[in-house]
C-alpha positions as CSV (number, residue, x, y, z in Angstrom):
1,X,224.2,-215.4,97.6
2,X,222.2,-218.6,97.3
3,X,225.0,-221.0,97.7
4,X,226.3,-219.3,100.9
5,X,222.6,-220.1,102.4
6,X,222.2,-223.7,100.8
7,X,225.7,-224.1,102.7
8,X,224.5,-222.8,106.0
9,X,221.3,-225.0,106.1
10,X,223.3,-228.2,105.1
11,X,225.5,-227.1,108.1
12,X,222.9,-226.5,110.3
13,X,221.3,-229.9,109.5
14,X,224.5,-231.5,110.0
15,X,225.1,-230.1,113.4
16,X,221.4,-231.0,114.4
17,X,222.2,-234.6,113.2
18,X,224.6,-234.9,115.8
19,X,221.9,-234.3,118.6
20,X,219.1,-236.5,117.4
21,X,218.3,-240.3,117.2
22,X,217.3,-240.5,113.7
23,X,217.8,-239.1,110.0
24,X,214.6,-237.0,110.5
25,X,214.2,-233.4,111.7
26,X,211.9,-231.0,112.2
27,X,212.7,-227.3,111.8
28,X,210.0,-224.9,112.7
29,X,210.0,-221.6,110.4
30,X,209.3,-218.1,111.0
31,X,208.8,-216.1,114.3
32,X,206.7,-213.4,115.8
33,X,205.6,-211.1,112.8
34,X,207.4,-213.2,110.3
35,X,204.1,-213.7,108.1
36,X,203.2,-210.3,107.6
37,X,204.5,-210.7,104.0
38,X,203.6,-214.3,103.7
39,X,203.8,-214.4,100.0
40,X,207.3,-213.2,100.0
41,X,208.4,-215.1,102.7
42,X,207.3,-218.4,101.7
43,X,208.4,-217.6,98.1
44,X,212.0,-217.3,99.2
45,X,211.6,-220.6,101.3
46,X,210.7,-222.3,98.3
47,X,213.5,-221.3,96.3
48,X,215.8,-222.3,99.2
49,X,214.3,-225.8,99.8
50,X,214.7,-226.2,95.8
51,X,218.6,-225.3,95.8
52,X,219.1,-227.3,99.0
53,X,217.5,-230.3,97.6
54,X,219.2,-229.7,94.3
55,X,222.8,-229.8,96.2
56,X,221.6,-233.2,96.9
57,X,223.5,-233.6,100.7
58,X,220.1,-233.2,102.2
59,X,216.4,-233.5,101.3
60,X,214.1,-230.9,102.9
61,X,210.4,-230.4,102.5
62,X,207.3,-228.9,104.0
63,X,205.7,-231.4,106.3
64,X,203.4,-231.7,109.4
65,X,204.1,-232.8,113.1
66,X,202.1,-235.8,112.5
67,X,204.3,-237.0,109.6
68,X,207.3,-236.2,111.3
69,X,206.3,-238.1,114.4
70,X,205.2,-241.0,112.2
71,X,208.5,-241.0,110.6
72,X,210.5,-240.9,114.0
73,X,208.3,-243.7,115.1
74,X,208.9,-245.9,112.0
75,X,213.0,-245.7,112.8
76,X,212.5,-247.7,115.7
77,X,214.7,-245.7,118.2
78,X,213.9,-246.0,122.0
79,X,213.0,-242.7,123.3
80,X,213.3,-241.3,126.8
81,X,210.1,-241.0,129.0
82,X,210.0,-237.6,130.5
83,X,208.1,-236.9,133.9
84,X,209.1,-233.3,134.3
85,X,206.6,-230.8,134.5
86,X,205.8,-228.4,131.4
87,X,203.5,-226.2,132.6
88,X,201.7,-224.0,130.0
89,X,201.6,-220.4,129.7
90,X,198.8,-218.5,127.9
91,X,199.2,-214.9,127.0
92,X,196.2,-214.5,124.7
93,X,193.2,-216.5,123.3
94,X,194.4,-219.4,121.6
95,X,198.2,-218.6,122.7
96,X,199.8,-221.1,124.7
97,X,203.7,-221.4,125.7
98,X,204.1,-225.1,126.7
99,X,207.5,-225.6,128.7
100,X,207.8,-221.7,129.3
101,X,208.1,-222.4,133.1
102,X,210.2,-225.4,133.2
103,X,213.7,-223.4,133.5
104,X,212.0,-221.0,136.2
105,X,211.1,-223.3,139.0
106,X,210.5,-220.1,141.4
107,X,208.3,-218.4,139.0
108,X,206.3,-221.5,138.4
109,X,205.4,-222.2,142.3
110,X,204.4,-218.4,142.4
111,X,201.9,-219.4,139.5
112,X,200.9,-222.1,141.2
113,X,200.2,-220.4,144.5
114,X,198.2,-217.5,142.8
């Protein structure tokens, strides 16, 4: 089972590498309710990271958005400057979904007029 998961992660990383300008990728982990048993979740994630790195094809590790951004900037790539609107949605205290309405222009307009 471990080899199957390692192959999946390596495959995903190689697929994503075709769509990014540097060797650095950020993978957000989890989703709603994923951390109800955080000890179990991170224990399994630690094992997966260990076995993927043992494989030697790619190197994965826990990081921060700051470290990721610094690594991307050090790579010296030229980045596109975006001018489009990323109107944020707040659906609870300290809960923001930025970019939520960007693919729904009619709804975005209704929110602005409300």
